[in-house]
C-alpha positions as CSV (number, residue, x, y, z in Angstrom):
1,M,74.3,-36.1,25.0
2,I,71.9,-35.2,27.6
3,T,73.4,-31.9,29.5
4,L,71.4,-29.3,32.0
5,C,68.7,-27.4,30.7
6,A,69.4,-23.9,31.2
7,A,66.0,-22.9,32.0
8,C,65.1,-25.4,34.5
9,Q,65.8,-24.3,37.9
10,P,65.6,-26.4,41.1
11,T,62.8,-25.8,43.7
12,N,62.6,-26.7,47.5
13,K,59.2,-27.8,48.6
14,D,60.4,-30.1,51.3
15,N,58.9,-30.3,54.6
16,K,60.5,-29.8,58.2
17,N,62.2,-32.8,57.9
18,S,63.6,-32.3,54.2
19,N,67.0,-32.2,54.9
20,V,67.5,-35.1,57.0
21,V,68.9,-38.0,54.8
22,I,67.8,-41.3,55.8
23,K,70.2,-43.8,56.2
24,K,70.6,-47.8,56.1
25,T,69.9,-49.1,59.4
26,T,73.1,-50.0,61.3
27,G,73.0,-53.4,63.4
28,D,73.0,-51.9,66.7
29,S,70.0,-50.0,65.7
30,F,68.1,-52.9,64.3
31,K,68.9,-55.3,67.5
32,S,67.3,-52.6,69.6
33,V,63.8,-53.3,67.8
34,V,64.5,-57.0,67.6
35,A,63.3,-59.1,70.6
36,N,65.2,-62.1,71.4
37,G,66.1,-62.7,67.6
38,R,62.6,-62.3,66.4
39,L,60.9,-60.2,64.0
40,S,58.9,-57.3,65.2
41,G,56.6,-54.8,63.8
42,E,59.1,-52.2,64.3
43,A,61.9,-54.1,62.3
44,M,59.5,-54.7,59.4
45,H,59.9,-50.8,58.7
46,L,63.6,-50.7,58.9
47,F,64.5,-53.3,56.3
48,G,65.7,-51.5,53.1
49,Q,62.5,-52.0,50.8
50,V,64.1,-53.1,47.1
51,S,62.3,-52.3,44.1
52,T,64.0,-52.7,40.6
53,G,64.9,-50.4,38.1
54,A,66.6,-50.8,34.5
55,V,69.3,-53.0,33.0
56,S,72.2,-51.0,31.3
57,P,72.3,-51.0,27.4
58,D,75.2,-53.1,27.7
59,G,73.3,-55.9,29.9
60,K,76.2,-55.6,32.5
61,T,74.8,-53.5,35.0
62,V,71.7,-53.1,37.0
63,L,70.3,-49.9,38.3
64,Y,67.7,-50.1,41.4
65,G,66.1,-48.4,44.2
66,V,66.3,-48.7,48.4
67,S,63.6,-47.5,50.3
68,Y,64.9,-46.4,53.9
69,G,62.4,-45.9,56.9
70,N,62.8,-43.8,59.6
71,I,59.9,-44.6,62.4
72,A,60.9,-41.3,64.4
73,L,60.4,-39.1,61.7
74,N,57.2,-41.3,60.2
75,K,58.8,-41.3,56.7
76,R,60.8,-43.1,53.9
77,N,63.3,-42.3,51.1
78,R,64.4,-44.0,48.1
79,E,68.0,-44.2,47.2
80,L,69.7,-45.3,43.7
81,F,72.3,-48.1,43.5
82,T,74.0,-49.9,40.7
83,V,75.3,-53.4,40.9
84,N,77.2,-55.4,38.2
85,I,75.3,-58.6,37.2
86,D,77.5,-61.0,38.7
87,G,76.9,-59.2,41.9
88,T,80.5,-57.0,42.2
89,H,80.8,-53.2,42.8
90,R,77.7,-52.7,44.6
91,R,77.5,-48.7,45.5
92,Q,74.8,-46.3,46.1
93,I,75.1,-43.5,43.9
94,T,72.4,-40.8,45.7
95,H,72.4,-39.7,49.2
96,S,69.4,-37.3,48.9
97,A,67.0,-36.0,51.6
98,K,63.8,-36.7,49.0
99,S,63.4,-40.0,47.2
100,E,64.6,-40.4,43.5
101,G,61.7,-41.8,41.6
102,D,61.5,-43.2,38.0
103,V,65.0,-44.6,36.4
104,Q,66.2,-44.7,32.9
105,W,69.7,-45.4,31.7
106,I,70.7,-42.9,29.1
107,N,73.7,-41.8,26.9
108,D,74.2,-45.4,25.8
109,G,74.7,-46.1,29.7
110,K,77.1,-43.2,30.7
111,G,74.0,-41.4,32.6
112,I,70.9,-41.6,34.2
113,A,68.0,-40.2,34.3
114,F,65.5,-40.1,37.2
115,I,62.4,-37.8,38.6
116,Y,63.2,-35.3,41.8
117,N,61.1,-32.8,42.8
118,D,58.6,-34.1,40.7
119,Q,60.5,-33.2,37.4
120,L,63.6,-34.8,35.0
121,W,67.3,-34.9,36.3
122,A,70.0,-36.4,35.1
123,M,73.3,-37.5,36.3
124,A,76.4,-39.5,35.4
125,A,76.3,-43.5,35.7
126,D,78.2,-43.3,39.0
127,G,76.2,-40.4,40.5
128,S,78.0,-37.6,40.0
129,G,77.1,-34.2,37.8
130,R,73.6,-34.3,39.1
131,K,71.7,-31.7,37.3
132,Q,67.8,-31.1,36.2
133,I,67.3,-31.6,33.0
134,G,63.6,-31.1,32.1
135,M,60.7,-29.2,33.7
136,Y,56.9,-29.1,33.3
137,S,54.2,-27.0,34.6
138,S,52.6,-29.7,36.4
139,P,54.4,-32.8,38.3
140,I,55.9,-35.4,35.9
141,E,54.9,-38.9,37.5
142,S,57.2,-41.2,35.3
143,F,59.0,-41.0,31.7
144,R,60.6,-42.7,29.1
145,F,63.4,-41.1,26.5
146,S,62.9,-42.4,23.0
147,P,65.5,-45.0,21.9
148,N,67.4,-42.5,19.8
149,G,67.4,-40.2,22.7
150,R,65.7,-37.0,21.3
151,K,62.4,-37.2,22.7
152,V,60.9,-37.5,25.9
153,L,57.6,-39.5,26.6
154,F,56.0,-38.6,30.2
155,I,53.2,-38.8,32.2
156,S,51.5,-35.8,33.9
157,T,47.9,-34.7,34.9
158,V,45.3,-32.5,33.0
159,P,42.0,-31.2,35.3
160,S,39.3,-33.4,34.6
161,V,36.5,-30.9,36.6
162,T,36.3,-27.3,36.6
163,P,36.1,-26.2,40.8
164,S,33.2,-24.4,41.3
165,S,35.2,-21.6,42.3
166,E,35.8,-21.2,38.6
167,V,31.5,-21.6,37.9
168,Y,30.8,-18.8,40.9
169,P,34.1,-16.1,40.9
170,D,32.2,-14.5,43.8
171,L,32.5,-18.1,45.8
172,D,36.5,-18.3,45.9
173,K,36.7,-19.9,49.2
174,A,33.7,-22.7,48.1
175,S,35.0,-26.0,48.7
176,G,32.0,-28.2,47.5
177,R,32.3,-30.4,44.4
178,V,29.5,-30.4,42.0
179,I,29.2,-33.9,40.8
180,D,26.9,-35.2,37.9
181,D,28.0,-38.7,36.8
182,L,29.8,-41.7,38.6
183,M,33.6,-42.1,39.4
184,Y,33.8,-38.9,40.9
185,K,36.2,-40.8,43.5
186,H,38.8,-43.4,42.8
187,W,41.0,-45.5,45.6
188,D,42.2,-42.5,47.6
189,E,41.1,-39.4,45.8
190,W,38.7,-37.4,44.6
191,V,39.1,-37.4,40.7
192,E,39.7,-33.9,39.8
193,K,43.1,-34.5,37.7
194,I,43.5,-37.5,35.1
195,P,46.7,-38.7,33.9
196,H,47.8,-38.1,30.1
197,P,50.7,-39.1,28.4
198,F,52.9,-36.4,26.5
199,V,55.6,-36.4,24.3
200,A,58.1,-33.3,23.8
201,D,61.8,-32.7,21.8
202,F,64.4,-32.4,24.0
203,D,67.1,-29.7,23.7
204,A,70.3,-29.6,25.7
205,S,69.6,-26.1,26.6
206,K,65.8,-25.5,26.8
207,G,64.7,-28.8,28.1
208,L,61.3,-30.0,27.2
209,I,59.8,-28.4,24.0
210,N,57.3,-28.9,21.6
211,I,55.3,-30.5,24.0
212,I,52.0,-32.3,22.9
213,D,49.5,-34.0,25.0
214,L,48.7,-37.6,23.1
215,L,44.9,-37.3,24.3
216,E,44.8,-33.5,23.8
217,G,40.7,-32.6,24.2
218,E,40.2,-36.4,25.3
219,P,38.5,-36.8,28.8
220,F,40.3,-40.0,29.0
221,E,43.0,-41.2,31.4
222,S,46.1,-42.8,30.3
223,P,47.6,-44.9,32.1
224,M,44.7,-46.2,33.9
225,R,44.8,-45.3,37.7
226,P,45.6,-46.7,40.6
227,W,47.9,-49.3,39.2
228,G,48.9,-48.2,35.6
229,G,52.2,-46.5,35.3
230,I,54.9,-46.3,32.6
231,D,54.6,-49.8,31.7
232,Q,51.3,-49.2,30.2
233,L,53.0,-46.9,27.4
234,A,55.9,-47.7,25.2
235,W,58.4,-46.5,22.6
236,S,58.6,-48.5,19.1
237,P,62.5,-49.3,18.9
238,D,62.4,-46.2,15.6
239,S,61.2,-43.7,17.8
240,K,58.3,-43.3,15.7
241,T,55.7,-44.5,17.6
242,I,54.0,-44.2,21.0
243,A,51.9,-47.3,22.1
244,Y,50.0,-46.4,25.1
245,T,46.6,-48.2,27.2
246,C,43.7,-46.5,27.5
247,R,40.1,-47.2,28.3
248,K,38.1,-44.6,26.7
249,K,35.2,-44.2,28.8
250,T,34.1,-41.5,31.3
251,G,31.5,-41.7,34.0
252,K,29.3,-44.6,34.6
253,E,30.4,-46.4,31.4
254,Y,34.1,-46.2,32.5
255,A,32.9,-47.5,36.0
256,K,31.3,-50.3,34.7
257,S,33.7,-51.7,32.1
258,T,37.1,-52.9,32.1
259,N,37.4,-52.6,28.2
260,S,40.7,-51.0,27.7
261,D,42.6,-51.0,24.5
262,I,46.3,-50.6,23.1
263,Y,46.7,-47.8,21.2
264,L,49.6,-46.7,18.6
265,Y,49.9,-42.9,18.2
266,E,52.4,-42.0,15.2
267,I,54.4,-39.1,16.0
268,A,54.9,-37.7,12.4
269,T,51.3,-37.6,11.7
270,K,49.7,-37.3,15.1
271,K,47.2,-40.2,13.9
272,T,46.1,-42.6,16.6
273,K,45.2,-46.2,15.7
274,N,43.2,-48.4,18.2
275,L,45.1,-51.9,18.2
276,T,42.6,-54.3,19.8
277,E,39.4,-53.0,18.9
278,G,36.8,-55.6,19.4
279,M,38.8,-57.0,22.3
280,M,36.4,-56.4,25.0
281,G,38.3,-56.8,28.2
282,Y,41.7,-55.4,29.8
283,D,44.1,-55.0,27.0
284,Q,47.2,-53.4,28.6
285,N,51.4,-53.1,29.2
286,P,52.5,-53.3,25.6
287,K,55.9,-54.1,24.8
288,F,57.6,-53.8,21.2
289,S,59.8,-56.9,20.1
290,A,63.5,-55.6,19.3
291,D,63.3,-55.4,15.9
292,G,59.9,-53.3,16.1
293,Q,58.0,-56.1,13.9
294,Y,55.8,-57.3,17.0
295,L,53.8,-56.0,20.0
296,A,53.1,-58.4,23.2
297,W,50.3,-57.2,25.6
298,Q,48.3,-58.5,28.6
299,S,44.8,-59.2,27.6
300,M,41.5,-60.7,29.7
301,A,38.6,-61.9,27.5
302,R,35.5,-60.4,29.3
303,D,34.6,-57.2,29.6
304,G,34.0,-56.1,33.6
305,Y,35.8,-59.1,35.0
306,E,39.1,-57.7,36.4
307,A,40.1,-61.5,37.8
308,D,39.6,-62.8,34.3
309,K,42.5,-64.9,32.8
310,N,45.5,-62.8,31.7
311,R,46.4,-63.8,28.7
312,L,49.7,-62.8,26.8
313,F,49.0,-61.5,23.3
314,V,51.1,-60.9,20.4
315,Q,50.5,-59.1,16.7
316,N,52.6,-59.0,14.1
317,L,52.5,-55.1,13.1
318,S,53.0,-55.5,9.3
319,T,50.5,-58.2,8.6
320,G,48.0,-57.4,11.4
321,E,48.0,-61.2,12.6
322,R,47.7,-61.7,16.4
323,H,47.0,-64.6,18.5
324,D,47.4,-65.9,22.1
325,L,50.5,-67.4,22.8
326,T,48.6,-68.9,26.5
327,P,45.8,-70.8,25.3
328,Y,46.6,-74.0,27.3
329,F,48.3,-72.3,30.1
330,D,45.7,-72.0,32.8
331,Y,47.5,-69.3,34.9
332,N,47.8,-65.5,34.6
333,V,50.6,-64.2,32.7
334,D,51.9,-61.1,34.9
335,A,55.2,-59.1,34.2
336,F,57.4,-59.5,31.1
337,C,59.8,-58.6,28.7
338,W,61.3,-59.5,25.3
339,D,64.8,-60.6,24.8
340,K,66.9,-59.2,21.7
341,A,65.1,-61.5,19.6
342,H,61.6,-63.7,19.5
343,T,61.6,-65.0,23.1
344,I,59.0,-63.8,26.2
345,Y,60.3,-63.8,29.3
346,F,57.2,-63.3,32.0
347,V,56.6,-64.2,35.7
348,A,53.4,-66.4,36.6
349,N,51.9,-67.7,39.7
350,K,51.6,-71.4,39.5
351,L,50.5,-73.7,42.6
352,G,51.3,-70.7,44.9
353,T,54.5,-69.2,44.0
354,N,55.6,-67.0,41.5
355,Q,58.0,-68.2,39.1
356,L,59.8,-67.6,35.8
357,F,58.8,-68.7,32.2
358,K,59.4,-68.1,29.0
359,V,57.7,-68.8,25.4
360,D,58.6,-68.3,21.6
361,A,56.3,-65.8,20.4
362,L,56.9,-66.6,16.8
363,A,56.6,-70.7,17.3
364,P,53.2,-72.3,16.6
365,V,51.2,-72.8,19.8
366,L,51.0,-76.5,21.1
367,P,47.6,-77.6,22.2
368,N,48.8,-78.2,25.7
369,E,51.5,-76.4,28.3
370,Q,54.5,-77.6,26.4
371,S,54.8,-74.3,24.8
372,I,55.6,-72.8,28.0
373,T,59.1,-73.4,29.5
374,K,59.4,-73.1,33.3
375,L,62.6,-71.5,34.2
376,T,62.9,-71.3,38.2
377,E,62.0,-73.5,40.8
378,G,61.8,-72.7,44.9
379,V,59.6,-71.5,47.7
380,H,59.9,-67.6,46.7
381,D,57.8,-65.0,44.5
382,Y,59.3,-63.4,41.4
383,A,58.0,-60.0,41.1
384,S,59.5,-58.5,37.8
385,V,61.5,-60.0,35.2
386,A,64.1,-58.3,32.7
387,Y,66.6,-59.2,30.3
388,A,70.2,-58.8,29.8
389,N,72.5,-61.0,27.4
390,N,72.0,-64.5,29.0
391,T,70.5,-63.6,32.2
392,L,67.4,-62.7,33.9
393,I,67.2,-60.0,36.5
394,G,64.0,-59.9,38.7
395,L,62.8,-58.9,42.0
396,R,62.6,-61.8,44.5
397,K,60.7,-62.2,47.7
398,S,59.3,-64.8,50.0
399,M,57.6,-64.8,53.3
400,S,60.8,-65.3,55.2
401,S,62.9,-62.7,52.8
402,P,62.1,-58.9,51.7
403,P,62.3,-58.4,48.2
404,E,66.1,-58.4,46.7
405,V,67.4,-58.2,43.2
406,Y,68.3,-61.8,41.8
407,A,70.0,-62.6,38.6
408,V,69.1,-65.8,36.9
409,N,71.6,-67.4,34.7
410,L,69.8,-68.9,31.6
411,A,72.2,-71.8,31.0
412,N,72.5,-73.5,34.2
413,G,69.3,-71.5,36.0
414,K,71.4,-70.6,39.3
415,Q,69.7,-67.9,41.2
416,T,71.9,-65.2,42.8
417,N,71.0,-62.4,45.2
418,I,73.0,-59.3,43.6
419,S,71.5,-56.6,46.1
420,Q,72.2,-58.4,49.2
421,E,70.2,-55.1,50.5
422,N,69.4,-57.2,54.2
423,I,71.5,-60.1,54.4
424,D,73.0,-58.3,57.3
425,L,69.8,-57.9,58.9
426,L,68.5,-61.2,58.3
427,A,71.2,-62.6,60.0
428,Q,69.9,-61.3,63.1
429,I,66.5,-62.9,63.2
430,T,65.3,-66.5,63.6
431,M,62.3,-66.6,61.4
432,G,59.4,-69.7,61.5
433,R,59.7,-72.4,59.3
434,V,57.4,-72.4,56.4
435,E,55.3,-75.5,55.6
436,E,53.5,-76.2,52.7
437,R,50.4,-78.3,53.5
438,W,47.5,-79.8,50.7
439,I,44.3,-80.1,53.1
440,E,41.4,-81.8,51.4
441,T,38.2,-79.3,51.1
442,T,34.3,-80.0,51.6
443,T,34.4,-80.4,47.7
444,G,37.0,-83.4,47.5
445,E,39.9,-81.3,46.1
446,N,42.9,-80.4,47.6
447,M,44.1,-76.9,48.8
448,L,47.5,-75.4,49.4
449,T,47.7,-73.7,52.6
450,W,50.7,-72.4,54.0
451,V,51.9,-73.2,57.7
452,M,54.0,-70.7,59.4
453,Y,55.6,-72.0,62.7
454,P,56.9,-70.1,65.6
455,P,60.7,-69.5,65.7
456,D,62.1,-72.3,68.1
457,F,59.1,-74.2,67.5
458,D,58.9,-76.9,70.2
459,P,56.4,-79.7,68.8
460,T,55.8,-80.8,72.6
461,K,54.0,-77.7,73.3
462,K,50.3,-76.1,72.4
463,Y,50.1,-73.0,70.1
464,P,47.4,-70.6,70.1
465,A,46.9,-70.2,66.1
466,I,45.7,-67.6,63.9
467,L,43.6,-68.2,60.6
468,Y,44.6,-65.9,57.8
469,C,42.0,-65.0,55.2
470,Q,43.4,-63.4,52.1
471,G,41.7,-60.4,50.2
472,G,41.6,-59.3,46.4
473,P,39.5,-61.7,46.7
474,Q,41.2,-63.0,43.7
475,N,44.7,-62.7,45.3
476,T,46.8,-65.8,45.6
477,V,48.6,-66.8,48.9
478,S,51.8,-66.7,47.8
479,Q,55.0,-66.0,49.1
480,F,54.5,-62.5,49.7
481,W,56.3,-60.1,51.7
482,S,54.7,-57.2,53.3
483,T,54.8,-54.8,56.2
484,R,51.3,-54.2,56.3
485,W,50.5,-57.9,56.6
486,N,53.8,-59.8,57.9
487,L,52.7,-63.6,58.4
488,Q,56.3,-63.7,60.0
489,V,56.0,-60.7,62.6
490,M,52.8,-62.9,63.9
491,A,54.3,-66.3,63.8
492,A,57.3,-64.5,66.1
493,H,54.7,-63.5,68.4
494,D,54.3,-67.3,69.2
495,Y,51.1,-67.9,67.1
496,I,50.7,-70.7,64.4
497,I,49.6,-69.5,60.9
498,V,47.4,-71.0,58.6
499,A,47.0,-69.2,55.5
500,P,44.8,-71.2,53.0
501,N,44.6,-70.9,49.3
502,R,40.9,-71.1,49.4
503,H,38.5,-71.2,46.2
504,G,38.6,-68.0,44.7
505,V,42.5,-67.2,44.0
506,P,44.6,-67.9,40.8
507,G,47.5,-70.0,40.8
508,F,45.5,-73.1,40.5
509,G,43.6,-73.3,37.3
510,Q,40.5,-70.7,36.0
511,K,38.0,-72.9,37.4
512,W,39.2,-72.6,40.8
513,N,39.8,-68.9,40.6
514,E,36.5,-68.1,39.2
515,Q,34.2,-70.1,41.7
516,I,34.2,-67.5,44.3
517,S,32.7,-65.0,42.0
518,G,28.5,-64.8,42.9
519,D,29.2,-67.2,45.9
520,Y,30.4,-64.5,48.6
521,G,30.3,-66.6,51.9
522,G,29.9,-69.7,50.1
523,Q,32.6,-72.6,49.3
524,N,35.5,-70.0,50.3
525,M,34.5,-70.2,53.9
526,R,34.0,-74.0,54.2
527,D,37.2,-74.0,52.8
528,Y,38.6,-71.6,55.5
529,L,36.7,-73.8,58.1
530,S,38.3,-76.9,56.9
531,A,42.0,-75.2,57.1
532,I,41.8,-74.7,60.2
533,D,40.0,-77.6,61.6
534,A,42.4,-79.9,60.3
535,L,45.5,-77.5,62.3
536,A,43.3,-77.6,65.1
537,K,43.3,-81.7,65.0
538,E,47.7,-81.5,65.7
539,P,48.9,-82.0,68.8
540,F,50.7,-78.5,69.1
541,V,47.9,-76.4,68.6
542,D,45.4,-75.5,71.3
543,E,42.3,-76.0,69.3
544,T,40.7,-73.4,72.2
545,R,42.8,-70.8,71.7
546,L,41.9,-69.7,67.8
547,G,41.9,-66.2,66.3
548,C,40.9,-65.4,62.9
549,T,42.5,-62.0,61.0
550,G,41.9,-60.6,57.0
551,A,42.1,-57.4,55.1
552,S,39.5,-56.3,52.4
553,Y,38.0,-59.6,51.4
554,G,39.8,-60.7,53.9
555,G,38.2,-58.6,56.4
556,F,34.8,-59.4,54.9
557,S,35.5,-63.2,55.7
558,V,36.3,-62.4,58.8
559,F,33.0,-60.7,59.5
560,W,31.2,-63.4,58.2
561,L,33.2,-66.1,60.0
562,A,32.2,-64.2,62.9
563,G,28.5,-65.0,62.8
564,N,29.4,-68.5,61.4
565,H,32.3,-70.2,63.0
566,N,29.8,-72.1,65.7
567,K,32.4,-71.2,68.5
568,R,35.4,-72.0,66.9
569,F,37.4,-68.9,67.4
570,K,38.1,-66.9,70.5
571,A,39.1,-63.5,69.2
572,F,39.1,-61.8,65.3
573,W,40.5,-58.7,63.8
574,A,39.3,-57.3,60.6
575,H,41.1,-54.5,58.7
576,A,39.1,-52.5,55.7
577,G,36.4,-55.4,55.2
578,I,33.3,-55.3,53.8
579,F,30.3,-55.2,56.4
580,N,27.6,-54.4,54.8
581,V,27.5,-55.5,51.2
582,E,23.9,-53.8,50.1
583,A,26.0,-50.4,51.4
584,Q,29.1,-51.8,49.7
585,Y,27.6,-52.0,46.4
586,L,26.6,-48.1,46.4
587,E,29.5,-46.8,48.2
588,T,32.4,-48.1,45.8
589,E,33.7,-47.1,42.8
590,E,34.6,-49.6,40.4
591,M,30.9,-50.9,39.8
592,W,32.6,-53.7,37.1
593,F,33.9,-55.6,40.2
594,A,30.7,-55.1,42.3
595,N,28.5,-56.3,39.5
596,W,30.6,-59.2,38.1
597,D,31.7,-60.6,41.8
598,L,28.1,-59.9,43.4
599,G,26.5,-60.5,40.3
600,G,24.2,-57.3,40.5
601,A,22.3,-54.9,42.3
602,F,20.3,-55.6,45.2
603,W,17.4,-54.5,43.9
604,D,17.1,-56.7,41.3
605,K,14.8,-59.4,42.7
606,T,14.7,-61.4,39.1
607,N,18.8,-62.0,40.0
608,A,19.1,-65.1,41.8
609,T,23.1,-65.0,42.2
610,A,22.8,-61.4,43.4
611,Q,20.2,-62.4,45.4
612,R,22.3,-64.7,46.8
613,S,25.6,-62.6,47.2
614,F,23.4,-60.0,49.5
615,A,21.8,-62.4,51.8
616,N,25.3,-63.5,52.8
617,S,26.1,-60.3,53.8
618,P,28.1,-60.3,57.1
619,H,25.7,-57.6,58.8
620,K,23.0,-60.1,58.4
621,F,24.6,-62.6,61.3
622,V,25.0,-60.2,63.8
623,E,22.7,-61.5,65.8
624,K,25.1,-64.1,66.2
625,W,28.5,-62.8,66.8
626,D,29.5,-64.0,70.4
627,T,33.3,-63.4,70.2
628,P,35.7,-60.1,70.9
629,I,36.4,-58.5,67.6
630,A,38.5,-55.6,66.5
631,I,38.4,-53.7,63.7
632,S,40.5,-51.2,61.7
633,H,40.0,-49.1,58.6
634,G,41.5,-45.9,56.8
635,E,39.2,-42.9,56.2
636,L,40.9,-42.4,52.8
637,D,39.9,-45.5,51.8
638,Y,37.3,-45.1,49.2
639,R,37.2,-48.7,47.8
640,I,35.9,-50.0,51.2
641,L,34.6,-46.9,52.7
642,A,35.3,-46.5,56.7
643,S,31.6,-46.3,57.2
644,Q,32.1,-50.2,57.1
645,G,34.5,-50.8,59.7
646,M,32.3,-48.2,61.8
647,Q,29.1,-49.9,61.1
648,A,31.0,-53.5,62.2
649,F,32.2,-51.7,65.4
650,N,28.6,-50.1,66.2
651,A,26.9,-53.3,65.8
652,A,29.5,-55.0,67.9
653,Q,29.1,-52.3,70.6
654,L,25.7,-52.1,71.0
655,R,25.4,-56.0,70.9
656,G,27.6,-56.1,74.1
657,I,30.5,-58.0,71.9
658,P,33.8,-57.1,73.2
659,S,35.4,-54.9,70.3
660,R,37.9,-52.1,69.6
661,L,38.0,-49.6,66.4
662,L,41.6,-48.6,65.3
663,I,40.9,-45.6,62.7
664,Y,43.4,-43.9,60.6
665,P,42.2,-40.7,59.5
666,N,45.1,-40.5,57.0
667,E,45.2,-43.8,55.5
668,N,43.6,-45.5,52.5
669,H,43.1,-49.2,51.6
670,W,46.5,-49.7,53.1
671,I,48.7,-48.7,55.9
672,S,51.6,-46.9,54.6
673,Q,53.3,-44.7,57.0
674,P,55.9,-46.3,59.3
675,Q,54.7,-45.3,62.9
676,N,51.1,-46.2,61.6
677,G,52.3,-49.6,60.4
678,V,53.9,-50.1,64.4
679,L,50.6,-48.5,66.0
680,F,49.0,-51.6,64.1
681,Y,50.8,-54.2,65.1
682,R,51.2,-53.0,68.7
683,E,47.4,-53.2,68.9
684,F,47.1,-56.7,66.7
685,F,49.0,-58.4,69.5
686,R,47.8,-56.6,72.5
687,W,44.2,-57.7,71.3
688,F,44.9,-61.3,70.0
689,D,47.4,-62.1,73.3
690,A,44.4,-60.8,75.4
691,Y,41.9,-63.7,74.6
692,L,44.7,-66.4,72.9
693,K,47.2,-66.3,75.6
């Protein structure tokens, strides 16, 4: 049994609002921010944000989290819930002033371990007996107990640079950073610490003891920032081996390469083996089969191409034989899991929606897609999958519904919402109709375009329309739900929203996905114009009131279209977009992305692909800007620096173009804080309403 660690004492580092428990929004408080039964920017932050947790060892109960927001406090807090797999006996088991993080069932399902205050805690399955059971000198980000319950694998950070104050002790107040190599910043942080995996014995009286850094003395990160978490590590069923993901490169080599590998660490001998040596792209997210004989992982073939096809590989750990389970499946394999035998269930986007699929890991691969079985249908996205007896558990969402935990019956395919967190709030809102359209592009191919209509749509009226440009650039416009970019919120403001899956997004075959690399400002821009032109011909669209918006590569698209739209649009809004591609090449952190998608450096005059990319930089077309444009950006964005947005705003101002800048000193590439999100939507509609209504 896992009991309280006598050596562990709780600490309280909460802020002034630490004692305020954020609760689920009630019907009355929700109505106060819903105008005429329509979704608003304020309402978006009052939905419970459901996140997946874990299936109990007996396969009967699901543990998951729900994050609640409070706009006045400008914060969110995550609580834990359990529900039977049939949707009965849903109960909240925590009521805390701070979020409970990563979770795992322990003690054969009698208890739950979790992260709280950056340390390891546990409680009974009903939420009682809450105690701290492990402490480490640095924050614990995530963890997994070994299958036998005797050891803990956890993620924490180690220093990766020496502060200048340690080099020069007399300059103890100096804040300058001395940098000698690349990748000194990443996403939204200066890289001064990197994550490492640690393994420790667990002692009921002492907590975590005999702690070992699996990468002791190695300057590499595992899991990989910024997306990697505990899914990039895995215990073998016999608790003797840990599989971990690592890209064993630093500095400039790290910045230029996606070549990560799967390593096996043998606890008894402390020996490490590279399982995927010679496989040149991303290899990550290992998972052992239940019998421990096989290991599956996601793999990309080409180094430096982060949007390469995500294949599903499996290896026999006894013989070393490995093979690709998806060579004829022309789509990415995303989240996946094993059953208790040798079937693998996975999420994949195919033709604009994320569905669940299965494949027999040991069956011969057929020379077509028949090796793969599709398990779900519907206009929705699954974001995760877990196996529970003859049921799959996954997080499901759509453009009209926030994520909920669903149970999928493998016998009959029935999909059941078992968390039901937001059904009462959704009942108070009239959503706009979402329509699937296939629009012909200038290449003669058909392009899936989602069209969203305002609630209470009247076909006899004429509505303004907004073209939504997707980011990534290799991100599908699927059935996503977002507090940052929510198309239903836009439609609720009486706009028709046009969201094309232009060339360069996955889900429509690898050829379609790869077309965009080296062709920024090319075919995908013609696709955008094809989509908005097709909708502008509809009698219910006012072609004289068209707008355009997007973020990241979508922001690039807005900036580019601002100089090449031939007076189609009356207003633009770009968030976190690339304006000056030459500056972006030298400002961004992940050079593998810039090298692959742009074709190389702008100073390489012999590289035709690179020269075409930089010639299509939006800043080259500023002299043709003639339309009002608003720009938003976060100053903690190290992927696309805020200077890009400032350059665009300054250019518009100097050219006399009506323009506005919304700058966030404390946001990164996203907008995550509730009040900042509300501010975004208020300014968004203030801007577009001024020019389109």
